[in-house]
C-alpha positions as CSV (number, residue, x, y, z in Angstrom):
1,M,9.9,4.4,-1.2
2,N,10.6,7.4,1.1
3,K,8.8,7.4,4.5
4,L,6.5,10.4,4.8
5,N,6.9,12.5,7.9
6,P,3.8,13.6,9.7
7,I,1.8,16.8,9.3
8,L,1.6,18.5,12.7
9,L,-1.8,20.1,13.3
10,V,-1.8,22.6,16.2
11,E,-5.4,23.4,16.9
12,D,-7.3,23.8,20.2
13,D,-10.8,23.6,18.8
14,P,-11.8,19.9,18.4
15,R,-14.3,20.7,15.7
16,D,-11.8,22.6,13.6
17,A,-9.2,19.8,14.2
18,E,-11.7,17.2,13.1
19,L,-12.7,19.1,10.0
20,T,-9.0,19.7,9.0
21,I,-8.1,16.0,9.5
22,L,-11.2,14.9,7.5
23,A,-10.3,17.4,4.7
24,L,-6.8,16.1,4.5
25,S,-7.9,12.5,4.4
26,D,-10.6,13.2,1.8
27,H,-7.9,14.7,-0.5
28,N,-5.7,11.6,-0.2
29,L,-2.8,13.3,1.6
30,S,-0.6,10.3,2.5
31,N,1.0,11.8,5.6
32,R,-0.3,10.8,9.0
33,V,-1.6,13.8,11.0
34,T,-0.4,14.4,14.5
35,H,-2.8,16.7,16.4
36,V,-1.7,18.7,19.4
37,V,-4.0,21.1,21.2
38,D,-1.8,24.2,22.0
39,G,1.5,25.9,21.4
40,V,3.2,24.4,24.5
41,E,2.3,20.9,23.4
42,A,3.5,21.8,19.8
43,L,6.9,22.8,21.0
44,E,7.2,19.7,23.3
45,F,6.4,17.6,20.2
46,L,9.0,19.4,18.0
47,R,11.6,19.2,20.7
48,F,11.0,15.6,21.8
49,E,10.0,16.7,25.3
50,G,7.3,15.6,27.8
51,K,5.1,12.8,26.5
52,F,6.9,13.1,23.1
53,T,10.4,12.0,24.3
54,D,10.1,8.6,22.7
55,R,8.5,9.6,19.3
56,D,10.4,9.0,16.1
57,R,13.2,11.5,15.5
58,E,11.7,13.2,12.5
59,N,10.4,16.7,11.8
60,P,7.0,17.2,10.3
61,D,6.7,17.9,6.6
62,V,4.5,20.9,7.4
63,I,3.0,22.5,10.5
64,L,-0.6,23.7,10.4
65,L,-0.7,26.3,13.2
66,D,-3.7,28.0,14.7
67,I,-3.1,31.6,15.9
68,K,-5.5,31.9,18.8
69,M,-4.8,29.2,21.5
70,P,-4.5,28.9,25.2
71,R,-1.2,28.7,27.1
72,M,0.9,29.8,24.0
73,D,-0.5,31.3,20.9
74,G,0.5,30.5,17.3
75,I,2.6,33.6,16.8
76,E,4.7,32.7,19.9
77,V,5.1,29.2,18.5
78,L,6.1,30.6,15.1
79,E,8.7,32.8,16.8
80,N,10.2,29.9,18.7
81,I,10.3,27.7,15.7
82,R,12.0,30.3,13.5
83,K,14.7,30.9,16.1
84,D,15.5,27.2,16.4
85,E,18.2,25.9,14.1
86,D,16.7,22.4,14.0
87,L,13.2,23.6,13.3
88,K,13.4,26.8,11.3
89,A,13.2,25.2,7.9
90,I,9.9,23.5,8.5
91,P,7.1,25.0,6.3
92,I,4.3,26.5,8.4
93,V,0.8,27.3,7.3
94,M,-1.0,29.6,9.7
95,L,-4.7,28.9,10.3
96,S,-6.7,31.7,11.6
97,S,-10.2,33.1,11.9
98,S,-8.5,36.5,11.9
99,R,-8.5,38.6,8.8
100,E,-6.8,41.4,10.8
101,D,-3.9,43.0,9.0
102,P,-1.6,43.2,12.0
103,D,-1.8,39.4,12.5
104,L,-1.1,38.7,8.9
105,Q,1.8,41.1,8.8
106,K,3.3,39.8,12.0
107,C,3.1,36.2,10.7
108,Y,4.8,37.0,7.4
109,A,7.4,39.1,9.2
110,L,8.2,36.1,11.3
111,G,8.6,33.8,8.3
112,V,5.3,32.0,7.9
113,N,5.0,30.3,4.5
114,A,1.2,30.7,4.1
115,Y,-1.8,32.2,5.9
116,V,-5.2,30.6,5.5
117,V,-8.3,32.1,7.0
118,K,-10.7,29.6,8.7
119,P,-13.1,28.1,8.1
120,V,-10.5,26.5,5.9
121,D,-11.3,26.4,2.2
122,F,-9.6,23.2,1.2
123,K,-8.9,24.6,-2.3
124,E,-7.2,27.6,-0.7
125,F,-5.2,25.3,1.6
126,I,-4.0,23.2,-1.4
127,E,-3.0,26.3,-3.3
128,S,-1.0,27.5,-0.2
129,V,0.7,24.1,0.1
130,K,1.5,24.1,-3.6
131,N,3.0,27.6,-3.3
132,I,5.4,26.6,-0.6
133,G,6.7,23.7,-2.7
134,I,5.6,20.7,-0.6
135,F,2.4,19.7,-2.3
136,W,3.9,16.7,-4.1
137,A,5.6,15.5,-0.9
138,L,2.3,15.3,0.8
139,I,0.4,13.2,-1.8
């Protein structure tokens, strides 16, 4: 049986993080969820830096990335990931409370795989995951 890599949840709001993790577990997604609170911590996780130097050498199966965060926002994280040869193929679902067209356009121009508006409708999330071809890898 193949080992499932984690889902990386990058979310600064503890309530949104808790709801997302609960929704994932309620829908029997088998991956463990690693939660980090901002973009700087997300990049440290992905690059095995800081407190993440000793973690397993695996990339997440998918990144759930909030846009509006302190220290480094989700768009900056997305830019960094897409420029990194070791990370650029990881599917990214952007989570945002923003329905603003410029945010949406910028995310897709930078190569996001899906854009889901919060509060997350889990059916919409599942559709997004199905559309990027990783749904069956997560269940």
